N, C-alpha and C positions, 0 to 999 in steps of 0.2 A: 304508747304502748308500754304495759307493763312489763318486765323482764320475766320469763319462766321463773315459777316457783321452781324450791327443792322440795319432795317432800322424801324423809326418812322411813323407811315403813320395816314392818314385821313380818312374815308370813302368816296365813288363816289369823288376821289381825281385822275385827269388824271395825273397828275404829279406822283403820286407814284403809279401808274397803268406802266406810260411809265419805272419808273425805276426798278421796280420788272421785269417788259420784258426785260428790258438792262439786271440787271445782271443774269435773267435766260441763256439771249443769250450768254454772257459772260462765264455763267458756273459757276458764283462765287455764295458761299453757303452764304445764309442769314436767318435772323430769324426777322418777323414781330411783331412790338409793335403798336396797335391801341391806338393812343392817345384821342378817347375818350372814353375808359373803361379802362385804366390805367392813374390815376391820378397821383401816382408816376413817371410818364415818362413825362406827361404834365407839370407836375413841373419841371422837370429836362429841360426840353428844354426851360422852362420859365424863368431858372436861366443863361441858356448859352445862351439868346437873341435871339433864335429861333424863328421866326415870322411865319412861313410857313413851309409846309409840301412836301414831305419827307424831313427826315432828317437821312443823310446815316449817321453811324458812324463806325469807324475802331477800331482797339488797339489805334493807335497813331492819327488820323486826324478825322475830319466831314466834312459833306458838307451838303447844303440845297437847294431843289427843284432838277429840271430834269437835271443831269449834263453828259451828257453821255460821254465829254472828261475826267473825274474825272475815270467814272467805266472801260474805256477804260486804265488807269493810271493804274490802283488797278490788271485788269487783266492779263495787261504785266508784271508786277512783279509775278505776281502767280508762276511763274513757275524759277522765277531769282536763282540763286545756293545759295545765302546767304541765301533765306527765306526754300528753300526748304529741308535745314539742322535741321530746327530747328522743 
């Protein structure tokens, strides 16, 4: 099973909403961090040169913006035998 993703968001962000809806539809677990209320998270995103929200982070990769293609790939990996045993 895939570990929960972290989604860094902004209020009233359409791409953020579309991303969390796509993650819900794919059945992927995630936690949300609001970049306007978490200064440490905001600093981290700036440090990694992300300039737009949402930013979706897994244990090993991350992406920015609404990326349904990326969400589909993560969902396809969810039940992969090599991940299911971990």
